C-alpha positions, 0 to 999 in steps of 0.5 A: 500500499502506498503512502498517505500522500498517494491519494492527497487531494489535487487542484487542477488549474484551468478547465481547458482540454489539458486540465480536464484530461488531467482531472479525468485521469486523476479522478479515474485512479481515485484521486480527489480532484477540484478543478478551478477555472476563471471563465464561465464556461469550460473548454479553454481554447476549445470554444466559440464565438457567435454573432449575427447568426454566425459561429466561429471556433476559437481553438481546436476545430479538427479532431485528427487523433480520434484514438487519443480521445477514445482511449481517454473514455475507455481507460474510464470504462466508458465508450466515446460513442455513448457521448459523442457522434463524430461524423466525417465532414468535407472539407474539414474546415475552411480558412479565410485570410485577410488577403482574400485567400481561402484554404480548405483543409481536407482528409483527401491527401491528393487535393 
């Protein structure tokens, strides 16, 4: 058996994707976790801004490593599919630059 410090409570500063992930891993290991977040919503850079009927992502927009997210769920005895429905879209995302250039990110490497 470990020392009493093995289960000492942990405070996670920030409820961005890193803080939330760390908190899940710690809680799954039986460690008491408290998350402190300065904003009114969780997600950190993984957020959005809305105005006049339009929505903009303010951070990660494309999931490229689904297996990493699935592993977090699996490790905690859950299935990603029970919580999220991930659908392929084309293009993955479209970037608009001030000089008028439009860049589509695609899964099709030939494009």
